[in-house]
BALO-923430 format. One record per atom (N, C-alpha, C, O): x, y, z; residue in three letters. Coordinates in steps of 0.2 Angstrom, whole numbers, padded with zeros to 4 digits, always signed. Each point is the difference from the previous one (the first is absolute). Last residue first. Example, Ala and Ser with C-alpha at 12.3 -4.5 7.8 and 13.67 -1.06 7.14 Angstrom:
! residues 2
+0064-0011+0035ser
+0004+0006+0001ser
-0004+0005+0003ser
+0003+0006+0001ser
-0001-0034-0001ala
-0004+0006+0000ala
+0004+0006+0000ala
+0005-0001+0003ala
//
This chain:
! residues 270
-0065+0106-0060lys
-0005+0004-0004lys
+0003+0006-0003lys
-0004+0003-0004lys
+0015-0018+0020lys
+0001-0002-0007lys
-0005+0003-0005lys
+0000-0002-0006lys
+0000+0005+0030leu
+0006+0002-0002leu
+0001-0001-0007leu
+0004+0003-0004leu
-0023-0010+0017glu
+0000+0006-0003glu
+0006+0003-0003glu
+0000+0005-0004glu
-0002-0025+0017arg
-0002-0001-0007arg
-0001+0007-0004arg
+0002+0000-0006arg
+0004-0001+0030phe
+0005-0003-0004phe
-0002-0001-0008phe
+0004+0002-0004phe
-0019+0015+0017gly
+0005-0004+0003gly
+0005-0003-0005gly
+0002+0004-0005gly
-0024+0012+0013ile
+0005+0001-0005ile
+0006-0004+0002ile
+0003+0002+0005ile
-0022-0007+0007glu
-0003+0004-0005glu
+0005+0001-0006glu
-0002+0000-0005glu
+0003-0023+0020ala
+0002+0007+0000ala
-0003+0004-0005ala
-0001-0002-0006ala
-0010-0020+0018gln
+0003+0003-0006gln
+0003+0007+0001gln
-0004+0004+0003gln
-0010-0018+0013thr
+0007-0003-0002thr
+0004+0003-0005thr
+0006-0001+0000thr
-0028+0005+0020val
+0003+0002-0007val
+0007-0004+0000val
+0004+0000+0004val
-0020+0002+0015gly
+0002-0006-0003gly
+0003+0000-0007gly
+0001-0005-0003gly
-0011+0021+0021ser
-0003-0002-0006ser
+0002-0006-0003ser
-0004-0003-0004ser
+0014+0012+0024lys
-0007-0002+0001lys
-0003-0002-0006lys
-0005-0004+0000lys
+0027+0011-0002leu
+0000-0006+0005leu
-0007-0002+0001leu
-0002-0006+0000leu
+0006+0026-0012arg
+0001-0006-0004arg
+0000-0007+0004arg
-0003-0005-0002arg
+0001+0026+0013asp
-0006-0001-0004asp
+0001-0006-0004asp
-0005-0004-0001asp
+0023+0011+0013met
-0005-0003+0004met
-0006-0001-0003met
-0004-0005+0001met
+0021+0015-0013val
+0002-0007+0001val
-0005-0003+0005val
-0002-0005-0002val
+0000+0028-0002arg
-0001-0004-0007arg
+0001-0007+0002arg
-0004-0004-0003arg
+0009+0019+0020ile
-0007-0001-0001ile
-0002-0004-0006ile
-0004-0004+0000ile
+0027+0010+0003phe
-0002-0005+0005phe
-0008-0001+0000phe
-0002-0006+0000phe
+0012+0023-0013asn
+0002-0007-0003asn
-0003-0005+0005asn
-0002-0006-0003asn
-0001+0028+0009ala
-0004-0002-0005ala
+0001-0006-0003ala
-0004-0004-0002ala
+0018+0012+0019asp
-0006-0002+0003asp
-0005-0002-0006asp
-0004-0005+0001asp
+0026+0012-0007arg
+0000-0006+0004arg
-0007-0002+0002arg
-0002-0006-0001arg
+0013+0025-0011asn
-0005-0004-0003asn
-0002-0006+0004asn
-0004-0004-0002asn
+0022+0019+0008ser
-0007+0004+0000ser
-0005-0004-0003ser
-0006+0002+0001ser
+0030-0006+0005arg
-0005-0004+0002arg
-0007+0003-0001arg
-0005-0002+0003arg
+0033+0003-0010asp
-0006+0004+0000asp
-0006-0004+0001asp
-0001-0005-0004asp
+0023-0007+0012asn
-0002+0003-0006asn
-0006+0005+0002asn
-0003+0000+0005asn
+0023-0006+0012glu
-0006-0002-0002glu
-0002+0004-0006glu
+0002+0006-0001glu
+0024-0012+0005pro
-0006+0004+0003pro
-0006-0002-0003pro
-0001-0003-0005pro
+0019-0016+0008his
-0002+0005-0005his
-0005+0005+0004his
-0004-0002+0004his
+0022-0022+0000tyr
-0004+0006+0002tyr
-0001+0005-0006tyr
+0004+0001-0004tyr
-0001-0028+0001leu
+0004+0006+0001leu
-0004+0006+0002leu
-0006+0001-0002leu
+0002-0028+0005his
-0003+0006-0003his
+0004+0006+0002his
+0000+0002+0006his
+0003-0030-0008phe
+0003+0006+0004phe
-0003+0006-0004phe
+0002+0002-0006phe
-0014-0027+0007val
+0005+0004-0004val
+0002+0006+0005val
-0004+0001+0004val
-0007-0029-0003cys
+0001+0007+0003cys
+0005+0004-0005cys
+0005-0003-0002cys
-0016-0021+0002thr
+0001+0005-0006thr
+0001+0007+0002thr
-0001+0005-0004thr
-0003-0023+0020ala
+0003-0004-0005ala
+0003+0005-0006ala
+0005-0001-0003ala
-0018+0006+0023phe
+0005-0004+0003phe
+0003-0005-0006phe
+0002-0005+0002phe
-0025+0015-0009ala
+0004+0003+0005ala
+0005-0006+0003ala
-0002-0006-0001ala
-0015+0007-0017gly
+0007-0001-0002gly
+0004+0002+0006gly
+0006+0000-0001gly
-0034-0007-0003ser
+0005+0004+0004ser
+0007-0003-0003ser
+0002-0006+0001ser
-0026+0006-0014lys
+0005-0004+0003lys
+0005+0004+0003lys
+0003+0004-0003lys
-0029-0001-0008his
+0006+0003+0003his
+0004-0005+0004his
-0003-0002+0005his
-0015-0002-0027arg
+0000+0001+0007arg
+0007+0003+0002arg
+0005+0000-0004arg
-0024+0000-0018val
+0007-0001+0002val
+0001+0001+0008val
-0003+0005+0002val
-0018+0000-0015gly
+0001-0007+0003gly
+0007-0002+0001gly
+0002-0005+0003gly
-0012+0027-0010ser
+0000-0005-0006ser
+0001-0007+0003ser
+0000-0005-0004ser
+0001+0023+0019asn
-0007+0000-0003asn
-0001-0005-0006asn
-0005-0003-0001asn
+0027+0007+0010leu
-0004-0003+0005leu
-0007-0001-0002leu
-0003-0005+0000leu
+0017+0018-0013leu
+0002-0007+0000leu
-0004-0004+0004leu
-0002-0006-0001leu
-0002+0029+0002arg
-0003-0003-0006arg
+0003-0007-0001arg
-0004-0004-0002arg
+0013+0016+0020val
-0007-0001+0001val
-0003-0003-0006val
-0005-0005+0001val
+0028+0010-0002ala
-0002-0006+0005ala
-0007-0001+0000ala
-0002-0006+0000ala
+0009+0025-0012leu
+0001-0006-0004leu
-0001-0006+0005leu
-0003-0005-0003leu
+0000+0026+0012asp
-0005-0002-0004asp
+0001-0006-0004asp
-0004-0004-0001asp
+0021+0012+0015thr
-0006-0003+0004thr
-0005-0002-0005thr
-0004-0005+0001thr
+0022+0017-0010asp
+0001-0007+0001asp
-0005-0004+0004asp
-0001-0006-0001asp
-0001+0029-0003glu
-0001-0004-0007glu
+0002-0007+0001glu
-0003-0004-0003glu
+0004+0021+0021tyr
-0005-0005-0001tyr
-0001-0003-0006tyr
-0005-0004-0001tyr
+0020+0027+0004gly
-0004-0004+0004gly
-0006-0004-0002gly
-0004+0002-0004gly
+0017+0021-0007trp
+0002-0005+0005trp
-0005-0004+0003trp
-0005+0004+0002trp
-0001+0009-0025gly
+0004+0001+0005gly
+0002-0006+0005gly
-0002-0006-0002gly
-0019+0002-0013ser
+0005+0005-0001ser
+0004+0002+0006ser
-0003+0000+0006ser
-0012-0021-0018phe
+0003+0002+0007phe
+0005+0006-0002phe
+0005-0002-0003phe
-0016-0010-0014val
-0004+0005+0002val
+0002+0003+0007val
-0002+0005+0002val
+0012-0024-0014gln
+0003+0006-0001gln
-0004+0006+0002gln
+0002+0006-0001gln
+0000-0033+0008asp
-0005+0005-0003asp
+0003+0007+0000asp
+0002+0003+0006asp
+0010-0029-0008phe
-0001+0006+0004phe
-0005+0004-0003phe
-0001+0001-0006phe
-0002-0025-0004gly
+0005+0003+0003gly
-0001+0006+0005gly
-0005+0000+0003gly
-0011-0015-0014asn
+0002+0006-0004asn
+0006+0004+0003asn
+0000+0006+0000asn
-0011-0028+0006ile
-0003+0005+0003ile
+0002+0007-0003ile
-0001+0005+0003ile
+0010-0026-0011arg
-0007-0001+0000arg
-0004+0006+0003arg
-0005+0002-0001arg
+0029-0003+0000glu
-0003+0002-0006glu
-0008-0001+0000glu
-0003+0004-0003glu
+0016-0011+0022phe
+0001+0008-0002phe
-0003+0002-0006phe
-0004+0005+0000phe
+0004-0028+0005asp
-0004+0003+0005asp
+0000+0008-0001asp
-0005+0003+0000asp
+0020-0016-0013glu
-0007-0002-0002glu
-0005+0004+0005glu
-0005+0002-0003glu
+0028-0002+0008arg
-0001+0005-0005arg
-0008-0001-0003arg
-0003+0005-0001arg
+0010-0009+0027trp
+0001-0004-0007trp
-0002+0005-0005trp
-0005+0004+0000trp
+0017+0004+0023val
-0007-0001-0003val
+0001-0004-0007val
+0005+0002-0004val
+0009+0009+0028gly
+0000-0005-0005gly
-0007-0001-0003gly
-0005-0002+0004gly
+0019+0022+0011leu
-0006-0003-0002leu
+0001-0005-0006leu
+0003+0002-0005leu
+0008+0020+0019asn
+0002-0007+0001asn
-0006-0005-0001asn
-0003-0002+0005asn
+0001+0025-0007cys
+0007+0001+0001cys
+0003-0007+0000cys
+0006-0001+0000cys
-0030+0006-0002thr
+0004-0002-0006thr
+0008+0002+0001thr
+0003-0001-0005thr
-0022-0007+0024arg
+0003+0006-0003arg
+0004-0002-0006arg
+0003-0006+0000arg
-0022-0004+0020val
+0003-0001-0007val
+0002+0007-0003val
-0003+0005+0000val
-0008-0010+0022lys
+0007+0000+0000lys
+0003-0002-0007lys
+0006-0002+0000lys
-0030+0005+0005gln
+0003+0005+0003gln
+0008+0000+0000gln
+0003+0005+0000gln
-0022-0020-0009trp
+0004+0004-0004trp
+0004+0005+0003trp
+0005+0003-0003trp
-0017-0029+0008arg
+0002+0007+0002arg
+0004+0004-0005arg
+0004-0003-0004arg
-0014-0021+0005gly
-0004+0005-0002gly
+0002+0007+0001gly
-0004+0005-0001gly
+0016-0024+0009ala
-0001-0001-0007ala
-0004+0005-0004ala
+0000+0002-0006ala
+0013-0007+0029gly
-0003+0006-0002gly
-0002+0000-0008gly
+0001+0005-0003gly
+0009-0024+0013ile
-0004+0002+0005ile
-0004+0006-0002ile
-0006+0000+0001ile
+0024-0013-0012lys
-0006+0001-0003lys
-0006+0002+0005lys
-0006+0000-0002lys
+0030-0005+0007arg
+0000+0005-0005arg
-0007+0001-0003arg
-0001+0005-0004arg
+0010-0020+0023phe
-0003+0007+0001phe
-0002+0004-0006phe
-0003+0005+0001phe
+0015-0027-0001leu
-0006-0001+0003leu
-0004+0007+0001leu
-0006-0001+0000leu
+0028-0005-0010ser
-0005+0003-0004ser
-0007+0000+0003ser
-0005+0001-0002ser
+0034-0002+0009thr
-0007-0003+0000thr
-0005+0004-0004thr
+0001+0006+0000thr
+0023+0000+0005pro
-0002-0004-0006pro
-0007-0003+0000pro
-0003-0001-0006pro
+0016+0024+0015ile
-0004-0006+0003ile
-0003-0004-0006ile
-0004+0002-0004ile
+0024+0019+0010ser
-0003-0005-0004ser
-0004-0005+0003ser
+0003-0004+0005ser
+0003+0031+0001val
+0001-0007+0002val
-0003-0005-0005val
-0006+0001-0001val
+0005+0023+0000leu
+0006-0003-0003leu
+0001-0007+0002leu
+0004-0003-0003leu
-0021+0017+0013pro
-0002-0002-0007pro
+0006-0003-0004pro
-0001-0004-0005pro
+0004+0012+0028leu
-0004-0006-0001leu
-0001-0002-0007leu
+0000-0005-0002leu
+0011+0026+0011leu
+0004-0006-0002leu
-0004-0006-0002leu
+0002-0003-0004leu
-0005+0032+0003arg
-0002-0006+0004arg
+0005-0006-0003arg
+0002+0001-0005arg
+0001+0023-0001asn
-0006+0000+0004asn
-0002-0006+0004asn
-0003+0000+0005asn
+0028+0010-0014leu
-0006-0005-0002leu
-0005+0001+0005leu
+0001+0000+0006leu
+0015+0013-0001asp
+0001+0001-0007asp
-0004-0005-0004asp
-0001+0001-0006asp
+0004+0002+0031lys
-0006+0003-0003lys
+0001+0002-0008lys
-0004+0004-0003lys
+0019-0015+0020arg
+0001+0007-0001arg
-0006+0003-0004arg
+0000+0006-0002arg
-0001-0029+0007met
+0001+0004+0007met
+0001+0007-0001met
-0002+0004+0004met
+0000-0018-0023val
-0006+0001+0003val
+0001+0004+0007val
-0004+0004+0001val
+0023-0009-0013leu
-0004+0005-0004leu
-0007+0001+0003leu
-0002+0005+0001leu
+0016-0022+0008arg
+0003+0006+0001arg
-0004+0006-0003arg
-0001+0005+0003arg
-0004-0028-0009gly
-0002+0002+0007gly
+0002+0007+0002gly
-0004+0003+0004gly
+0011-0011-0025ile
-0007+0002+0000ile
-0002+0001+0007ile
-0004+0005+0001ile
+0025-0012-0003glu
+0000+0006-0002glu
-0007+0003-0001glu
-0002+0005+0002glu
+0006-0028+0005met
+0002+0005+0005met
+0000+0007-0002met
-0002+0004+0003met
-0004-0021-0019ala
-0005+0000+0005ala
+0002+0005+0006ala
-0004+0004+0002ala
+0014+0001-0027gly
-0001-0006+0005gly
-0004+0001+0005gly
-0003+0006+0001gly
+0004+0005-0027leu
+0000+0001+0007leu
+0000-0006+0004leu
-0005-0004-0001leu
+0004+0006-0023asp
+0006-0002+0003asp
+0000+0001+0007asp
+0005-0002+0004asp
-0022+0010-0019pro
-0001-0007+0001pro
+0006-0004+0003pro
+0000-0005+0003pro
+0000+0029-0007leu
-0004-0002+0005leu
-0001-0007+0001leu
+0000-0003+0005leu
+0020+0019-0015ser
-0004-0006-0002ser
-0005-0002+0006ser
+0003-0004+0004ser
+0008+0029-0010ile
+0000-0006+0004ile
-0005-0005-0002ile
-0005+0001-0003ile
+0015+0021-0006lys
-0002-0006-0004lys
+0000-0006+0005lys
+0003-0005-0002lys
+0000+0029+0007glu
+0006-0004+0001glu
-0002-0007-0004glu
+0005-0005+0000glu
-0021+0022+0000asp
+0006+0004-0002asp
+0006-0005+0000asp
+0005+0001-0004asp
-0027-0009+0010glu
+0000+0003-0007glu
+0007+0003-0002glu
+0002-0002-0005glu
-0006-0006+0028val
-0001-0006-0005val
+0001+0003-0007val
+0003-0004-0004val
-0003+0020+0021arg
+0006-0004+0000arg
+0000-0006-0006arg
+0004-0001-0004arg
-0023+0014+0008ala
+0005+0004-0003ala
+0006-0004-0001ala
+0004+0001-0005ala
-0021-0011+0018thr
-0001+0000-0007thr
+0005+0004-0004thr
+0002-0002-0005thr
-0002+0003+0028phe
+0003-0006-0002phe
-0001-0001-0008phe
+0004-0003-0004phe
-0013+0022+0015arg
+0007+0000+0000arg
+0003-0006-0003arg
+0005+0000-0003arg
-0029+0001+0006glu
+0003+0005-0006glu
+0007+0000+0000glu
+0003+0000-0005glu
-0014-0022+0014ser
+0000+0007+0002ser
+0003+0004-0006ser
+0003-0003-0005ser
-0016-0021+0000leu
+0006+0003+0002leu
-0001+0007+0002leu
-0004+0004-0002leu
-0013-0026+0002leu
+0001+0006-0002leu
+0007+0003+0003leu
+0002-0002+0005leu
-0014-0023-0013val
+0003+0004+0006val
+0002+0006-0003val
+0002+0001-0006val
-0021-0020-0003arg
+0005+0004-0001arg
+0003+0003+0007arg
-0004-0001+0005arg
-0013-0020-0020asn
+0001+0005+0005asn
+0006+0004-0001asn
+0004-0001-0004asn
-0021-0014-0013gly
+0005+0000+0004gly
+0000+0006+0005gly
-0004+0004+0000gly
-0015-0018-0015ala
+0002+0006+0002ala
+0006-0001+0005ala
-0001-0002+0006ala
-0013-0012-0026val
+0005-0001+0005val
+0003+0007+0002val
+0003+0003-0004val
-0026-0016-0009met
+0005+0005+0000met
+0004+0000+0006met
-0002-0002+0005met
-0014-0018-0018trp
+0002+0004+0006trp
+0005+0006-0002trp
+0004-0001-0005trp
-0014-0017-0010gly
-0006+0003+0004gly
+0002+0004+0006gly
-0004+0002+0004gly
+0023-0019-0013pro
-0006+0003-0004pro
-0006+0002+0005pro
-0002-0004+0005pro
+0027+0006+0003glu
-0005-0006+0000glu
-0006+0003-0004glu
-0002+0006+0002glu
+0029+0000+0009ala
-0005+0001-0005ala
-0004-0006-0001ala
+0002-0005+0000ala
+0017+0007+0015leu
-0006+0001+0002leu
-0006+0001-0005leu
-0006+0000+0002leu
+0029-0004-0007gly
-0002-0006+0004gly
-0007+0002+0003gly
-0004-0005+0001gly
+0015+0022-0014arg
-0002-0006-0004arg
-0003-0006+0004arg
-0005-0003-0002arg
+0013+0022+0014his
-0006+0001-0003his
-0002-0005-0005his
-0006-0002+0000his
+0027+0000+0010arg
-0005-0001+0005arg
-0007+0001-0003arg
-0005-0003+0001arg
+0024+0007-0015ser
-0001-0007+0001ser
-0006-0001+0005ser
-0004-0005+0000ser
+0011+0027-0004val
-0004-0003-0006val
-0001-0007+0001val
-0006-0003-0001val
+0018+0014+0019trp
-0007+0003-0001trp
-0003-0003-0006trp
-0006-0002+0001trp
+0028-0002+0010his
-0004-0005-0001his
-0007+0002-0002his
-0005-0004-0001his
+0023+0019+0006arg
+0002-0004-0006arg
-0005-0006-0001arg
+0000-0003-0006arg
-0009+0026+0016gln
+0005-0004+0002gln
+0002-0005-0005gln
-0004-0001-0005gln
-0006+0026+0000pro
-0002-0007+0002pro
+0006-0004+0002pro
+0006+0002-0001pro
-0014+0025+0001val
+0006-0004-0002val
-0002-0007+0002val
-0001-0001+0006val
-0012+0025-0013cys
-0001-0006+0005cys
+0005-0006-0002cys
+0000-0002-0006cys
-0006+0024-0005asp
+0004+0001+0006asp
+0000-0005+0005asp
+0001+0001+0006asp
-0012-0001-0028gly
+0007+0001-0001gly
+0003+0003+0006gly
+0006+0002-0001gly
-0027-0020+0001asp
+0001+0007+0000asp
+0008+0001-0001asp
+0004-0003+0002asp
-0019-0018-0010leu
+0005+0002+0005leu
+0001+0007-0001leu
+0000+0003-0006leu
-0016-0026-0002phe
+0001+0007+0000phe
+0004+0002+0006phe
-0001-0002+0005phe
-0002-0021-0021leu
+0002+0002+0006leu
+0000+0008+0000leu
+0005+0003-0003leu
-0018-0023-0013phe
+0003+0007+0001phe
+0002+0001+0008phe
-0004-0002+0004phe
+0000-0020-0024tyr
-0001+0002+0007tyr
+0004+0007+0001tyr
+0005+0001-0002tyr
-0004-0013-0018glu
-0007-0002+0002glu
-0002+0003+0007glu
-0006-0001+0002glu
+0024+0014-0020gly
-0001-0006+0005gly
-0007-0002+0001gly
-0005+0004-0002gly
+0015+0014-0012ser
-0001-0006-0003ser
-0001-0006+0004ser
-0002-0005-0002ser
+0000+0035+0000ala
+0002-0006+0004ala
-0002-0007-0004ala
-0005+0000-0004ala
-0001+0024-0001glu
+0006-0002-0003glu
+0003-0007+0003glu
+0006-0002-0001glu
-0026+0013+0009ser
-0001-0002-0007ser
+0006-0002-0004ser
+0000-0003-0005ser
+0001+0010+0028ala
-0003-0007-0001ala
-0001-0002-0007ala
+0000-0005-0002ala
+0007+0027+0008ala
+0006-0005+0001ala
-0003-0007-0001ala
+0003-0004-0003ala
-0019+0021+0002leu
+0005+0001-0006leu
+0005-0005+0001leu
+0002-0004-0005leu
-0017+0006+0023asn
-0003-0003-0006asn
+0005+0000-0006asn
+0000-0005-0004asn
+0007+0016+0022arg
+0000-0007+0002arg
-0003-0004-0006arg
+0002-0005-0002arg
-0003+0029+0001val
+0007-0003-0002val
+0001-0007+0002val
+0004-0004-0003val
-0025+0015+0008arg
+0001-0001-0007arg
+0007-0003-0002arg
+0001-0004-0004arg
-0007+0009+0027ala
-0004-0005-0003ala
+0001-0001-0007ala
+0001-0006-0003ala
+0010+0023+0014ala
+0003-0006+0002ala
-0004-0006-0003ala
+0003-0005-0003ala
-0001+0031+0001arg
-0004-0005-0004arg
+0003-0007+0001arg
+0002-0003-0005arg
+0001+0031+0014phe
+0000-0007+0002phe
-0005-0005-0004phe
-0006+0001+0001phe
+0015+0021-0014gly
-0002-0001+0007gly
+0000-0008+0002gly
+0003-0004-0004gly
+0004+0009-0017arg
-0006+0004+0000arg
-0003+0000+0007arg
-0006-0001+0001arg
+0029-0007-0017asp
-0002+0002+0007asp
-0006+0005-0001asp
+0000+0006-0002asp
+0005-0027-0015glu
+0001+0007+0001glu
-0002+0002+0007glu
-0005-0003+0003glu
+0014-0022-0007gln
-0006+0004-0003gln
+0001+0008+0002gln
+0004+0001+0005gln
+0010-0027-0008trp
+0000+0007+0002trp
-0006+0003-0002trp
-0003-0001-0006trp
+0016-0024+0010ala
-0006+0002-0003ala
-0002+0007+0003ala
-0001+0001+0006ala
+0022-0019-0009his
-0001+0006+0002his
-0007+0003-0003his
+0001+0001-0006his
+0013-0027+0011lys
-0003+0005-0004lys
-0002+0006+0004lys
+0000+0000+0006lys
+0016-0024-0005leu
-0002+0006+0003leu
-0002+0005-0005leu
+0003+0002-0004leu
+0004-0031+0008ala
-0003+0006-0004ala
-0002+0006+0004ala
-0003-0001+0005ala
+0021-0014+0006val
-0006-0002-0003val
-0002+0006-0004val
+0003+0005+0000val
+0017-0004+0012pro
+0000-0007-0002pro
-0006-0002-0003pro
+0000-0006-0003pro
+0013+0030+0001phe
-0005-0003+0004phe
-0001-0007-0002phe
+0001-0002-0006phe
+0013+0020-0003arg
+0003-0005+0004arg
-0005-0004+0004arg
+0002-0004+0005arg
-0007+0022-0020gly
+0005-0003-0003gly
+0004-0005+0004gly
+0004-0004-0003gly
-0023+0017+0011ala
-0002-0005-0005ala
+0006-0003-0004ala
+0000-0006-0002ala
+0003+0024+0018trp
-0001-0007+0003trp
-0002-0005-0005trp
+0002-0006+0001trp
+0001+0028-0009gln
+0006-0003+0003gln
-0001-0006+0003gln
+0004-0005-0001gln
-0023+0016-0007arg
+0004-0003-0005arg
+0007-0002+0002arg
+0002-0005-0002arg
-0017+0015+0018val
-0002-0007-0002val
+0004-0003-0006val
+0001-0006+0000val
+0005+0028+0008leu
+0001-0005+0005leu
-0002-0007-0002leu
+0003-0005+0000leu
-0009+0024-0013leu
+0007-0002-0001leu
+0002-0006+0005leu
+0004-0004-0002leu
-0025+0013+0003gly
+0000-0004-0006gly
+0007-0002-0001gly
+0002-0006-0002gly
-0006+0021+0020thr
-0003-0007+0001thr
+0001-0004-0006thr
+0002-0006+0001thr
+0004+0028-0003glu
+0005-0003+0005glu
-0002-0007+0001glu
+0004-0005+0001glu
-0017+0022-0013glu
+0004-0005-0004glu
+0005-0004+0004glu
+0002-0005-0002glu
-0025+0013+0013arg
+0004+0003-0004arg
+0005-0005-0003arg
+0000-0006+0002arg
-0025-0002+0005ser
+0007+0003+0003ser
+0004+0003-0005ser
-0001-0001-0006ser
-0023-0010+0006gly
+0002+0007-0003gly
+0007+0003+0003gly
+0001+0006+0000gly
-0011-0028+0007asp
-0006+0005+0000asp
+0003+0007-0002asp
-0002+0005+0003asp
+0010-0032-0007asp
+0002+0007+0002asp
-0005+0005-0001asp
-0002+0001-0006asp
+0007-0029+0009gly
-0006+0005-0002gly
+0002+0007+0003gly
-0001+0001+0006gly
+0016-0024-0012val
+0000+0006+0004val
-0006+0004-0003val
+0001+0003-0005val
+0004-0030+0004ile
-0002+0006-0003ile
-0001+0006+0004ile
-0004-0001+0005ile
+0016-0026-0006val
-0001+0006+0004val
-0002+0006-0005val
+0003+0001-0005val
-0003-0030+0007glu
+0002+0006-0003glu
-0001+0006+0004glu
-0004-0001+0005glu
+0009-0028+0000phe
-0004+0006+0000phe
+0002+0005-0005phe
+0006+0000-0002phe
+0004-0022+0012asp
-0006-0001-0005asp
-0005+0006+0001asp
-0005-0001+0001asp
+0025-0004+0013arg
+0002+0003-0006arg
-0006+0000-0005arg
+0001+0002-0006arg
+0004-0004+0035asp
-0004-0002-0006asp
+0002+0004-0006asp
+0002+0006+0001asp
+0009+0000+0019glu
+0001-0007-0001glu
-0004-0003-0006glu
+0003-0004-0004glu
+0004+0031+0005gln
-0005-0005+0002gln
+0002-0007-0001gln
+0004-0002-0005gln
+0007+0024+0000glu
+0003-0005+0004glu
-0005-0005+0003glu
+0001-0004+0005glu
-0006+0024-0018ser
+0005-0004-0004ser
+0003-0005+0003ser
+0003-0005-0003ser
-0019+0019+0014leu
-0003-0005-0005leu
+0005-0004-0004leu
-0001-0005-0002leu
+0008+0022+0017ala
-0002-0006+0004ala
-0004-0005-0005ala
+0001-0006+0001ala
+0007+0026-0010ser
+0006-0004+0002ser
-0002-0006+0004ser
+0002-0005-0001ser
-0018+0021-0006leu
+0002-0004-0006leu
+0006-0004+0003leu
+0001-0006-0003leu
-0010+0020+0019val
-0005-0005-0002val
+0003-0004-0006val
-0001-0006+0001val
+0014+0024+0005arg
+0000-0005+0006arg
-0005-0005-0002arg
+0002-0006+0002arg
-0002+0024-0016asp
+0006-0003-0001asp
+0001-0006+0005asp
+0002-0005-0001asp
-0020+0020+0002leu
-0001-0005-0005leu
+0006-0004-0001leu
+0000-0006-0001leu
+0001+0024+0016ala
-0004-0005+0003ala
-0001-0006-0005ala
+0001-0005+0001ala
+0010+0024-0009lys
+0004-0003+0005lys
-0003-0006+0003lys
+0003-0005+0001lys
-0015+0019-0017pro
+0005-0005-0003pro
+0004-0003+0005pro
+0002-0006-0001pro
-0025+0019+0000arg
+0004-0002+0006arg
+0006-0005-0003arg
-0001-0006+0002arg
-0019+0017-0015asn
+0005+0004+0002asn
+0004-0002+0007asn
+0001+0005+0004asn
-0020-0020-0009tyr
+0000+0007-0002tyr
+0005+0004+0003tyr
+0000+0001+0006tyr
-0010-0029-0010thr
+0004+0005+0002thr
-0001+0007-0003thr
-0004+0000-0005thr
-0003-0029+0008thr
-0003+0006-0001thr
+0005+0006+0003thr
+0002-0001+0005thr
-0001-0026-0014val
+0002+0004+0004val
-0002+0007-0001val
+0002+0003-0006val
-0007-0030+0001ile
-0002+0007-0003ile
+0002+0005+0006ile
-0003+0000+0005ile
+0008-0027-0014val
+0001+0004+0006val
-0001+0007-0003val
+0004+0003-0004val
-0011-0028-0004ser
+0002+0007-0002ser
+0000+0004+0006ser
-0006+0001+0003ser
+0009-0029-0009ile
-0002+0005+0005ile
+0002+0007-0003ile
+0006+0001-0002ile
-0009-0028-0008leu
+0003+0007+0000leu
-0003+0005+0004leu
-0006+0001-0001leu
+0006-0029+0002met
-0004+0006+0000met
+0004+0006+0000met
+0004+0001+0005met
//
């Protein structure tokens, strides 16, 4: 099964560099990477081209014009250039561990989406990681413990590996912990609900909407916690002026049972 890793970015080449570095060192090699670029300046394109020359798997760059926050559309755009049967969505400031792809592959199951978790880095440690090109997957247990004590990592527990699957389907109908910074979805399920909905303007809840419509369509939520954790680099909060309106739209869809995006994946080809 070919997996397509879709990485969303916007003008954070230093962060993206750390993400691509970690993806280049994955234990699993049966995947491709598509960088979904929401209108970054040329520096990001140059970075992707430099990595593509030495990347161990296919690496593509799907760019769209900068017209404000359009994460839903750029994820659809990247998905349209993907060849895989299974999509892994990852944000361009979320650094995966070396087993991230292989663990997601092991958890992939027809009829289910897999939502992973994350740990948050402090602003000061993020600056070090980006400027000094620190490899987060190389951090040892003692160093991680020190980072937690210094509050450079917000928590330790998500990084602990728990092999059992006994708890993973307990929240099968929950949408609350599904985020596209770390999410596995079957291509067939994604296309059936018409992907992300581009009617969501500005920051917020376009990923929750995807989860709600997947649940409405019959796809269940499987936890990837304690198996697929990523390191989330610090960033200032985005403009959240549309947050409330977007949340109301999602809750309406949760009640109505709608499955289809109004302006989604299929509309890219029209």
